[in-house]
Phi, psi and omega in degrees: 000315181295325179296324178298311176303315183293326179299313179301314179301313184289319182294315184285340177297328183253027169286182187300127183294152179256273185238156178267141176257120178265124181206138179298323181291316180297331178290346182256010184299137174241336181194154178225134171241128182239134175239111185232147178270150176296169178278185179308134181224167173283169184301144174298317179202156178245170178273160189303325184265010180299120182291342183266321183050235181263358191290334184265354185258116189306319182254016180085185181282158177063025182236154174300136172272177176298324178295318181294324178294320177296321178296319176294325175297317180294321178294320177297318178298320183293316179297322175299317179298313186292324187248028180302315186276357180260315181267160176298154181301330178235165187297133173229118187297334178284352179262336187221137177228156173231150183225150169276165175278163181253148177268154179224098183299329179298331177297322178298328178291326176293322177295318179302314179295325179299316183290349179266357181287145181304320183290329176292312181297323178298318180295317179297319181293333179292341179260011189300311179302316181297314183295323178296321179294315179297323180298323178294324182284324187267342182089002177279162169282151182301333181292333183280332183276077177237161192311318185273005175236352183294344183303331181296319181290311183295321182295318179296313182293319178302312179297320178295316181295317182292341179251022173060034175266143181295128177276155175298155186300329183284347181275066179283165178308321180294321177295315178297325179295316181292320177298321176296321178294321178295320178295319178295325179292325179296320178295318178300319177302319183282340184249336186229208177063255186283117174048057187297325180296318180292321176299318179299321179295321183277353179239270182296331180297325178294320178291320177299319175302321180290324177298312179300321178296321177297319178293323178297316176297327179293322177296324180280344179057048183280348180204167178279005182300136181242339188207138175236133178244134175248113176281123193223175174252175176299324178297325178297313181292320175301314179295320181297312182288329175294319178295325178282352182074027183236011179293128183251016179067019175252126186291136178296128178282176176300143178064018172301147188219121176257124184244127171255120179247128184254119186250146170254117184283166182299330181273009178090353178276173182235157179212166185230134173239145181238137175223151186230123177251111181247001177222136184299331189258003183241153174287151180294154177252154182283142178248136181251124173292127179303130179090007183213138176288176176241130355290147184276125178307139185303316177299321179292318178305308182291326178293316182292327184264355179304323182295336184258008181256117179294137177291323178220088186295331177295320178293312183294329177278358181058034176287331181295319180292326181287326179292336179282335181298313179302321178297323177291323177296319181294319179298312180299319177296322181294321178298318179296314180298320176299316178296318179296321180297313178299317179299316181296318179298320179298318180296316179300316179297321177297316179297315179300315180299319178298313180294325180294320180290326179297319183278000000 
């Protein structure tokens, strides 16, 4: 799915250019990193009693709608317009790359511990009557309608509403408002409460580290690469902005785009500017890294963000331990197969010896 979203972004970025943006900052560009959310899509999954299921979505669930395709097209046009004088007139694979985001299992453990905290449980208990009522409507068990899973119901209703589909009678404004409140609480759970700095390191911090590495490579001029694009989800942008300390509690809309611009100043030093485009019809607004002016001098930028960047994200995510587990499983399986093979050979040998003695 993410590859499909990335394809639209990359293809449309190099469509026919529109207008040129003249800016003293853009004239100093040395590198660009873009993190963008996919466009409007059909629901990720629906609840059991959903009357529509997949029947009303042209391409099925988890796919871009026609609205989403247009949003990606508009984003591609805008990026082409903004960076017309920086990138080549036509697509060159050595200038631009896109990457998927990485998973971190250790982060899931932090979320599990967050949900065990007394204040979390108290908040969940305050929604008990509501969740039991919603469970009856949706066909879920009451245990499944909890804050960090309720987004499936809210997401489905949101998609239906945005595409002018009639909502079920139980989806009243009060119900939708409570579902939205529970979804916001789920986001807060993932970004705050229990050990927020460590969560930032394991999610958005990994991406920030990749951005800084891209800029470091640009200084060294190790390749002709000029731009890197990360095709992302709303959760990716939320984690990124949370790690940067600029999250404003406004959910990233479809086709939201966070731009990191790396400038080479006239005196040979470097600086970083950040811009955020959250509406298709509006120009992006500037983002300020706390404690630094804009554009932020490169040494200050890296110093301020150093605490949230893992030195070895594989180790902090405990991926090395997990990678050893498959090897152990393979070894154990090999031993079992070996033992079975020896046993089978012994049985065959016994049968042969018995027949040989008889004859």
